N, C-alpha and C positions, 0 to 999 in steps of 0.2 A: 316588518320592513326596517325598523331600527336595527334589528339584529343583523340583517343583511348589510346595511350601511356600515355597521361597526366592523364586520368581517372584512369588507372591502377596504376600509380605512387601515386596518391592521395589515392586510395583504399588501396594499400600496406602500405602507411605511416600511415593511420588511424588504420589498423589492427595491425601494429607494436606497435603503441602507446597504443592501447587497451590491447595487450598482456603484455606490460611492466607494465601498471597500474595494471593489474590482478596479476602479479607476486609480485609486491610491496604490494598489499593488502593481498595476501596470506602470505607473509613473516611477515607482521604486525600481522595477526591473530595468526600465529604459535608462534611468539615471546611472545604473550599475553597468550599462553596456550590453545587456542581454537582448537577443532578438529570437524570433521563432526559427526553428530548424526542423528538418524532417518533413513528413507527409502533410503536416498541418501548416506549413509555411505559406500555403496559398491563401490562408485565412488571415484575418487580423488577430492580434493578440487579444483584443476585447472579445471577439467571437469565440476564440479557443477557450479562454478562461470562463466566459459565461456559459458555454456548453458544458464544460467540466463541472462547474458549480451547480447548474440546473439538474444534472444527472444525480449528483450526490444528494441534493436537497429533496429530490423526488422520493427518496427512501434512504435516510442516512443510517439505518440499521443494516440494510442489505448492500448498498453501494458504498464502499469505503475508499478514501483516497490514500494513495501511497506515493511518496516522493523518493527519487534516487538522485544522487549527485556523483560527479566524477571530474577528474582533471586529466587531460591527455598529456603525453610527453612531447609531441611534436605537432606542428601545424597540420601535417597530413593525416593525423589520426582522429579526426572528428567522429568517424564511424565507430572506432574503438571506444572513444569516450562515451558515446551513446550507449554502447553495449554494456560498459562498466556501470553507467547510471542505472540501467535496467536491472543489472544484477544487485546493485546496492539497494534498490527498492525491494527486490525479492528477499534479500537478507533481512531488511527491516521488518517485513511482513512475517517472515519465518521466526524471527526472534520474539515478536509479539505473540505468535501462535504457541511457541515453545514456553513462554512465560505462563500461559494458561495451564498447560500440562504440568509444568514444574510446580506451580502453586498448588494444584490439586494433589499432586504426589506428596508434597510437604505436609499438607493438612491431613491427608488420609493415611499415609504410610510413612510415618517418621523413621521407621527402621529400615527403609530401603534406599538410603541416601546414595550409595555407590551405584547400585543397579538403576535407580531412578535417574541419576545424572547421566549414565550411559544412554538410557532410553531417550531422554530429552535432547542430548547432543545429536544422536542419530536422527531423531524426529525433526529437529530444527534444520539440519542439513538437507534432509529429503524434501521438506516443505519448500525450502528456497529453490530447489530444482524443479519440483512439480508445479509450483504456482506460476512460473514464468509464462507458459502458454495461455494461462487464464487472465493475465494482466492486460487490460485494454489501455493502450497509451492515449491519453487525452491530448497532450502536447509536450514539446521539449523546447528548452531555451538554450542558447549557447552564447558565449562571448570569447573573444580572443584576449588572453591576458599574457602579454609578452609573447612567448613562443608556445603557450599552453592554451588548449581549448578547455573551457569549463562548461560543463553541461548539467542542466537541471531537468529531469524528466518527471512528469506527473502521470500517474496511472489511476485507473479505477478497477477495483476488484469486486466482483459480484459474490457475496458470501454464500448465496444459495448454491453456486457452482463450486466455489472454492472448497467447500466441505469435502468434496470427493477427493481432491488433491491431499487434504490433510488426513483423510481416512486411509488412503493408499500409503502415505508416508508412515502412518502408525503401524499398519500391517507389516510393512517391510522392516520397520525399526524393531518390532517385537520379535520377528524372526532372527534378526541380527543379534539381539541382546538376550535371547532365550528367556523371555519374560513369561511367567506363568499366565495361563488363560484367565484366571480369576482377576488378576490385576489388570490385564488387558481390557476386560469388559468394563471395569471402572473408568479407565482412562478414556475409553471410547466416548463416554458422555462428555468429557471435557473437550475432546477434539471437535465435537459438534457445536460448541459455543462459538458465536460470531466473534471475529477478531477485530480489535481496534488498534490502529497503529498511531503512536504519538508523533 
């Protein structure tokens, strides 16, 4: 019984800290002039952020957050700014995925620098393209800054699904760079590693 009480106390303490952090983040966004936009704008910012965090905390190895930002050039271009923010998030994810492969190549194949760089470049570009359909938007914020829309979009990527996009990107990159099969099989192991985006 004491163990159950201890677990409940820790759980309540964690939930309280999360709620306090969410309130502080919401206050920060509001003070900077941001408000919800897009399909989640029928919810409160608290609901959107809480749902986003709950999903990530349910399995933070599998569900990873990715953020993208953009600035539009005219008041009429909010939709374009949202699209740019999505692409920015995809690029951030792809760069993190490319870093895993690049690090593996550097450790295992020090004599393949040029070929390895070409592969990582092609792989990163293709991951950014193929990951977009798998990115689930949690919510987006926007503010009008003079005549510019600034957008911040938050997404969740399911790493169990995303591995298929990375494997496809690797297969196509290997064809483009004429990489030998032996090296490709080594890289395939790194592609399966879950990605973490800073």
